[in-house]
Residue, then its C-alpha position, 0 to 999 in steps of 0.5 A: m374840867l374839859r376832857h377834850a382840852r388836851t388836844l386843841p386843834r390847830s387851824g392855821p397860824p395864830v392871829r396876832v394883833a400886830d399882824h393886822l395893824s393897818n398903819a404901824d407908824s401911827d399910834t392913833t390907828m386902831a386895827y379893830h373898831d371894837l372887841r366884837a370886830f376882833l372876835e369876828r375876825l378871829e372866828a373868820n380865820k378859824s382862830l377862835m374856839r368857843v368853850s360852851e361848858s362852864v369852867d372855873p374862872l381861876l383854875e380851869s380857864t387859866a389851864l386851858c388858855l395856857r395849853s392853847l397858847r403853848a400849842e399855838g392853838p386858837a384863842l379861847l372864848f368862854d361862854s360860861m364861868l362858874 
């Protein structure tokens, strides 16, 4: 398990998809063209933390995501799963 996961840095307010919708009244309006655009936006806002170490997809990734969520930390993007 990642040792540094206990203290996730908080850099600014969390980014919520609803905050970035350009037209909340329209059901057909998409905030982002694709997942890549959304991830780029999170990264630009320093609201994305990449985890490069291999983690267990069921136990470790869930625990890390819950910790980040409870700490109002960044979104996590796992580069490698066991």
